[in-house]
C-alpha positions in Angstrom: 62.7 -24.1 -33.2 62.3 -20.4 -34.1 59.1 -18.5 -33.0 57.8 -15.1 -34.1 57.0 -12.5 -31.2 54.9 -10.4 -33.5 53.2 -11.2 -36.0 54.5 -10.2 -39.7 58.1 -9.1 -38.4 59.6 -12.4 -39.8 58.5 -11.5 -43.1 58.2 -7.9 -43.1 54.7 -7.6 -43.6 51.8 -6.3 -42.6 50.5 -9.9 -41.6 48.7 -8.6 -38.8 46.8 -5.8 -40.7 45.8 -8.6 -43.2 44.1 -10.7 -40.5 42.2 -7.5 -38.7 40.9 -7.2 -42.5 39.8 -11.0 -42.8 38.6 -11.1 -39.4 36.7 -7.6 -40.0 34.9 -9.4 -43.4 34.3 -12.4 -41.6 32.1 -10.7 -38.8 30.0 -8.7 -41.1 27.1 -11.3 -40.5 27.5 -10.5 -37.0 26.5 -6.8 -37.1 23.6 -7.8 -39.2 22.5 -10.1 -36.2 23.4 -7.5 -33.9 20.8 -4.9 -35.5 18.1 -7.2 -35.4 19.1 -8.0 -31.9 18.4 -4.3 -31.0 15.6 -4.0 -32.8 13.9 -7.0 -31.4 15.0 -5.8 -27.9 14.2 -2.0 -28.7 10.2 -3.7 -29.4 10.2 -6.1 -26.7 11.0 -2.6 -24.4 8.3 -0.8 -26.3 5.6 -3.7 -25.0 6.5 -3.6 -21.8 5.8 0.5 -21.8 2.7 -0.4 -23.7 2.2 -3.1 -20.9 2.2 -0.6 -17.9 0.4 2.0 -19.1 -2.5 -0.5 -19.9 -2.2 -2.1 -16.2 -2.8 1.4 -15.0 -6.0 2.3 -17.5 -7.0 -1.5 -16.1 -6.7 0.1 -12.6 -8.6 2.9 -13.4 -11.4 1.1 -15.0 -11.6 -1.5 -12.1 -12.0 1.3 -9.6 -15.0 2.6 -12.0 -16.5 -0.6 -12.1 -16.9 -1.3 -8.2 -20.9 -0.4 -7.4 -20.2 0.5 -4.1 -17.6 3.8 -5.4 -21.5 4.8 -6.5 -22.8 4.1 -3.0 -20.6 5.5 -0.9 -21.6 8.4 1.6 -19.4 11.0 3.6 -20.0 12.4 7.0 -18.4 16.1 7.5 -17.7 18.2 10.9 -17.9 21.9 10.8 -15.0 21.5 14.1 -13.2 18.5 14.0 -12.0 19.4 17.2 -15.6 19.0 18.5 -16.5 15.6 16.1 -15.6 13.5 13.6 -17.5 10.9 11.8 -17.8 8.7 9.4 -20.1 6.7 7.2 -21.7 4.0 5.4 -23.6 3.3 2.3 -26.8 2.8 4.7 -26.5 6.4 5.6 -29.3 8.9 4.7 -28.1 12.6 3.4 -28.9 15.5 6.1 -27.7 18.0 8.1 -27.3 17.9 12.1 -27.2 20.0 14.6 -24.7 18.5 17.4 -24.1 19.7 20.8 -21.7 17.9 22.8 -22.1 18.6 26.7 -20.1 15.4 28.0 -17.1 13.4 27.0 -17.5 9.7 28.5 -14.6 8.1 31.2 -13.2 5.6 32.5 -14.0 5.4 36.4 -10.3 5.7 38.7 -10.0 4.7 42.3 -7.2 4.8 44.5 -6.0 2.9 47.9 -4.7 5.0 51.1 -0.8 4.7 51.0 1.4 1.8 52.2 4.7 3.0 53.4 6.3 -0.2 51.1 5.6 -1.7 48.0 7.3 -4.8 49.0 5.9 -5.5 52.3 3.5 -8.1 52.9 0.2 -6.5 53.9 -1.7 -8.2 56.5 -1.0 -11.8 57.6 0.0 -14.8 55.3 -4.0 -15.8 54.8 -5.2 -16.8 51.3 -7.8 -14.6 50.5 -9.8 -13.6 47.7 -10.2 -10.5 45.6 -13.4 -10.4 43.6 -14.2 -6.8 41.6 -17.8 -6.4 39.4 -19.0 -3.8 37.5 -22.4 -1.7 37.8 -24.0 1.9 37.8 -23.5 3.9 40.8 -26.8 6.0 41.3 -28.4 8.3 43.9 -25.0 8.9 45.2 -23.5 12.3 46.9 -19.4 12.4 46.4 -17.1 14.1 48.7 -14.9 16.2 46.8 -12.4 15.6 49.5 -12.3 12.3 50.2 -13.8 11.1 47.1 -16.1 9.2 48.8 -19.8 8.0 48.3 -23.2 8.6 50.6 -26.6 7.2 49.9 -25.2 5.6 46.3 -27.1 2.4 45.2 -25.2 0.3 43.5 -26.6 -2.0 40.3 -24.6 -4.4 38.9 -24.0 -4.3 35.0 -25.7 -8.2 34.2 -23.7 -8.4 30.9 -20.6 -8.9 32.9 -19.5 -12.0 35.0 -17.6 -11.1 38.1 -14.0 -12.0 38.2 -11.8 -13.5 41.5 -7.8 -13.5 42.2 -6.4 -15.2 45.1 -3.7 -12.9 47.4 -1.9 -14.8 49.5 1.8 -14.9 50.9 3.4 -14.5 46.8 1.3 -11.6 46.2 0.2 -9.6 49.1 2.6 -6.8 48.9 1.5 -3.5 47.0 3.3 -4.9 43.9 2.2 -8.0 44.4 -1.6 -7.2 44.4 -0.7 -4.7 41.2 0.8 -7.5 39.1 -1.7 -10.1 40.2 -4.4 -8.0 38.9 -2.9 -6.8 35.6 -1.7 -10.3 34.9 -5.5 -11.8 34.4 -6.9 -9.8 31.6 -10.4 -10.5 32.5 -10.4 -8.4 35.4 -11.5 -5.5 33.0 -9.1 -2.8 34.9 -5.4 -1.6 35.1 -3.5 -1.1 38.1 -0.7 1.1 38.5 1.6 2.3 41.9 1.1 6.1 42.1 3.8 7.5 44.9 2.1 11.1 46.4 5.3 12.3 47.9 3.4 11.5 51.8 4.9 9.7 54.7 3.1 6.7 53.4 3.1 7.5 49.7 2.7 4.3 47.4 -1.1 4.4 46.4 -2.4 1.4 44.3 -4.8 2.9 41.5 -7.1 0.9 39.4 -8.7 2.6 36.2 -12.1 1.0 34.3 -10.5 -0.5 30.4 -13.8 0.7 30.0 -15.4 4.1 29.7 -19.2 4.7 30.8 -21.6 4.8 33.8 -22.1 1.1 33.9 -18.4 0.0 34.3 -18.2 1.5 37.9 -16.1 -1.0 40.2 -17.1 -2.7 43.3 -14.7 -4.6 45.1 -15.0 -7.4 47.6 -11.8 -9.0 50.0 -12.7 -11.8 52.0 -10.1 -13.2 54.0 -7.2 -11.3 55.8 -8.8 -8.1 57.6 -6.3 -5.8 56.5 -6.3 -6.6 52.9 -10.3 -6.1 53.5 -9.4 -2.9 55.1 -7.1 -1.6 52.2 -8.8 -2.8 48.7 -13.0 -2.9 50.2 -14.9 -0.8 47.7 -18.7 -1.0 47.8 -20.5 2.4 46.5 -23.3 1.6 48.3 -21.6 0.9 51.4 -20.1 3.0 54.4 -17.8 5.5 53.3 -15.2 3.8 55.4 -15.3 0.4 53.5 -14.5 2.6 49.9 -11.6 3.6 47.8 -10.8 7.5 46.9 -13.0 8.0 43.2 -10.4 10.2 41.7 -12.3 9.9 38.3 -15.9 8.9 37.8 -17.1 6.6 35.3 -19.5 8.7 32.9 -21.1 8.4 29.9 -20.8 10.9 26.6 -23.8 13.1 26.2 -24.6 15.3 23.2 -28.1 16.2 21.4 -28.6 15.3 18.0 -30.7 18.1 16.0 -32.0 18.7 19.6 -32.8 15.1 20.7 -30.8 14.1 23.9 -28.1 11.1 22.9 -26.0 9.1 25.3 -23.5 6.4 24.7 -21.0 4.7 27.1 -17.9 5.7 25.3 -17.1 8.6 22.8 -17.6 6.3 19.6 -21.2 7.2 19.2 -22.4 4.5 16.4 -26.0 5.1 14.9 -27.2 8.5 16.5 -27.4 9.3 12.9 -28.5 6.3 11.1 -25.7 4.7 9.5 -23.2 7.2 10.7 -20.1 6.6 13.1 -19.5 9.7 15.3 -16.2 10.1 17.8 -16.5 12.7 19.8 -13.1 14.9 20.9 -14.8 17.9 23.6 -17.2 19.6 24.8 -18.5 22.2 22.3 -21.1 22.3 18.7 -20.7 21.4 15.8 -22.8 20.6 12.2 -22.7 17.5 10.4 -23.5 16.8 7.0 -23.8 13.6 5.6 -24.1 13.5 1.5 -23.5 11.0 -1.4 -19.2 10.9 -1.6 -19.3 12.3 -5.6 -15.9 13.5 -4.8 -14.1 10.0 -5.1 -16.3 9.3 -7.9 -15.2 12.5 -9.9 -11.3 11.4 -8.8 -12.2 7.9 -10.4 -13.3 9.6 -13.3 -10.7 11.6 -13.5 -8.1 8.8 -12.8 -9.5 7.1 -16.0 -9.1 10.1 -18.6 -5.7 10.8 -17.1 -4.6 6.8 -17.5 -6.3 6.8 -21.0 -4.3 9.8 -21.9 -1.5 8.2 -20.6 -2.0 5.4 -23.2 -2.2 7.5 -26.2 0.5 9.7 -25.2 3.0 6.5 -24.9 1.7 5.0 -27.9 2.0 8.4 -30.0 5.8 8.3 -29.0 6.8 4.4 -29.7 4.9 4.7 -33.2 6.2 7.9 -34.0 8.3 8.8 -37.2 11.0 11.3 -37.5 11.4 12.8 -40.7 14.5 14.5 -39.8 16.5 11.4 -38.7 14.4 9.2 -40.9 13.6 7.0 -38.5 10.4 5.9 -36.7 9.2 4.7 -32.9 9.7 1.1 -31.9 6.3 0.3 -32.9 6.0 2.3 -36.0 3.4 -0.2 -38.1 3.1 -2.5 -35.5 0.0 -3.9 -35.9 -0.4 -5.2 -32.1 -0.3 -1.4 -31.0 -2.3 -0.3 -33.8 -5.3 -3.0 -32.5 -5.4 -2.5 -28.9 -5.9 1.5 -30.0 -8.5 0.6 -32.4 -10.2 -2.0 -30.0 -10.1 0.5 -26.7 -11.7 3.2 -29.0 -14.3 1.5 -30.2 -15.2 0.3 -26.7 -15.2 3.4 -25.4 -17.4 4.9 -27.9 -20.0 2.4 -28.2 -22.9 3.7 -26.1 -24.1 1.8 -23.0 -27.5 0.4 -22.2 -29.9 3.3 -21.2 -31.0 2.4 -17.2 -33.4 5.4 -18.0 -31.1 8.2 -16.9 -30.5 9.3 -20.3 -27.2 8.6 -19.6 -25.4 6.1 -22.5 -22.0 7.6 -23.7 -19.0 9.6 -22.2 -20.1 12.4 -23.5 -23.2 12.7 -21.5 -20.8 13.5 -18.5 -18.6 15.6 -19.8 -15.6 13.3 -21.4 -15.1 13.4 -25.0 -12.7 12.7 -27.7 -10.2 15.5 -29.1 -8.7 15.5 -32.1 -5.6 14.2 -31.3 -7.2 10.8 -29.7 -6.9 12.4 -26.1 -10.0 12.6 -23.5 -10.7 16.1 -22.0 -13.6 16.3 -19.2 -15.5 19.1 -18.7 -15.2 19.5 -14.9 -18.6 21.7 -14.8 -21.1 19.2 -16.5 -19.2 16.0 -14.9 -20.0 17.7 -11.3 -23.4 18.4 -12.7 -24.4 15.0 -14.0 -22.9 13.4 -10.0 -25.0 15.5 -8.3 -27.9 15.3 -10.1 -27.8 11.7 -11.3 -26.1 9.8 -9.5 -27.3 6.2 -10.6 -27.0 7.0 -13.9 -23.5 7.8 -13.9 -23.0 4.0 -12.1 -24.8 2.2 -14.6 -22.6 4.2 -17.1 -19.7 2.6 -15.8 -20.4 -0.5 -13.2 -23.4 -1.3 -15.5 -26.3 -3.6 -13.8 -25.7 -6.7 -12.2 -21.9 -6.8 -13.1 -23.4 -6.5 -17.1 -22.3 -3.6 -19.0 -20.3 -0.2 -18.2 -17.5 1.5 -19.5 -15.4 0.7 -16.4 -16.5 -3.4 -16.7 -15.8 -3.6 -20.5 -12.7 -1.6 -20.0 -11.0 -3.7 -17.4 -12.3 -7.5 -19.3 -10.7 -5.7 -23.0 -7.6 -5.2 -21.1 -7.4 -8.5 -19.7 -8.0 -10.1 -22.8 -4.5 -8.2 -24.1 -2.3 -9.0 -21.2 -3.0 -12.1 -20.0 -1.1 -15.1 -20.7 -2.5 -15.4 -24.0 -3.3 -12.3 -24.8 -2.6 -10.3 -28.1 0.3 -8.5 -26.1 1.5 -11.2 -24.1 1.4 -13.1 -27.0 3.4 -10.5 -29.1 5.9 -10.7 -26.5 6.5 -14.3 -26.3 7.3 -14.3 -30.0 9.9 -11.8 -29.5 11.4 -13.5 -26.6 11.7 -16.3 -29.1 13.3 -14.3 -32.1 15.7 -13.2 -29.4 16.3 -16.6 -27.9 17.0 -18.0 -32.0 19.0 -14.7 -32.6 21.7 -15.5 -29.7 22.0 -19.1 -30.7 22.7 -17.9 -34.6 25.0 -15.1 -33.1 27.1 -17.4 -31.0 27.3 -19.7 -33.9 28.8 -17.2 -36.6 31.2 -16.4 -33.9 32.7 -19.5 -33.5 32.4 -20.2 -37.3 34.2 -16.6 -37.3 36.8 -17.9 -34.6 37.7 -20.5 -36.2 38.3 -19.2 -39.9 40.7 -16.3 -38.2 42.5 -19.1 -35.9 42.9 -20.8 -39.1 44.2 -17.8 -41.1 46.5 -16.8 -38.2 48.2 -20.3 -37.9 49.1 -20.0 -41.7 49.9 -16.4 -41.4 52.6 -17.4 -38.9 53.8 -20.1 -41.1 54.7 -17.9 -44.0 56.3 -15.3 -41.3 58.8 -17.9 -40.1 59.4 -19.3 -43.5 60.3 -16.3 -45.2 62.1 -15.2 -41.9 64.3 -18.6 -42.4 64.8 -17.8 -46.0 65.8 -14.2 -45.1 68.3 -15.9 -42.6 69.6 -18.0 -45.6 69.9 -15.8 -47.9 71.9 -13.2 -45.1 74.4 -16.2 -44.6 75.1 -16.9 -48.2 75.7 -13.3 -48.9 78.0 -13.1 -46.2 79.9 -16.6 -47.6 80.0 -15.2 -50.7 81.5 -11.8 -49.9 84.1 -13.8 -47.9 84.9 -15.9 -50.4 85.4 -12.7 -52.9 87.5 -11.5 -50.4 90.2 -14.0 -50.2 90.0 -14.3 -54.1 90.7 -10.7 -54.1 93.9 -11.1 -52.0 
């Protein structure tokens, strides 16, 4: 059976071009559908941009709706190398002169050296090492041996003595170290230090807590050699003591001339509501005041977020006369209603709490001709400095009622939540896009079927004309041959 390798060859006609023309004409409805899809997709993207800037404005509004923003207090140190500080809402404004004369530290004691960390100390006798903490007083410490004379040890009643068992499984220096460290309740850390001498390995115990009440007392019952190595009684004979390498001590400072001590370098409530962290001996001035800088930053963030919304809205609804085209949301009622709602909320007065601050303009935030907000920094600082509670009422309201921050956050939630204006519009566009996609697919199927039908018809036409041309050529040859024979 004859076949056609390229449509139109058999008939010597431009059937391929004719078929393409038919296909192009049939696809005209698809072009219209594609334009609608493009427009809806652009609008969907625009709603996404609008949602993003609304979310940013909502975040900025929620920050201003929190009452604790306006009760925050900050503490600053004139010399942060000496002391740093943080303040809670209970702190009172004030200036404090600090003089740090001593930092707290944890006690550290060391045993005499032994030759090997893995050789058993004493006989394989079960012994008990008991450690407790307390305060050493009235002591004279030998600067060479680090041992006490004339000391009194007063146990810390708030802490319970802790014991560990030493036997043949752990009566080496390394075993003792590991046994102490394995018991978290001991309250000390153990390490072995090599001092380079003939018997270099020394067990060093360091209290986990600093302060005078965390001085150690150690008693060993059982093996005499273990007792000789580890017994440490500050009130006993110097021979029954370990060497103190670091003394337990409290931090000491004066606050406005008043002596203050602490068991550690974090001093709490020496100034009400303030926690001071001491870093070195020295003087500093601590200033405690309302944290108006955070409020100012929050207000500026709110203004910036609102202006971003305005900028995006302007771009999305703009009309370009030169190109005779508009933004994706030109004339869009959803955008217009959101803008009107937000502007109306920000120009409505708040309830007066007696401060006289009822409008944004009262604190230096005002609208410009282009619809954006601008901040008068000087006026804002003055309002925060002189009437912080009024500013708090302006944004956070009272008992969760009123306030621009509270109202704006709720308003935007109404636009963007599941049943909100913007969410509903977005769902509508997605539904329209799904419908257009179905219509496009259906139209494409019809077009494909139509083109296939025409192509089949053209192919048959091509074959028929090709066969007729072949028959014509054959008959012409036969007649020519017949004529030649007759002539001869």
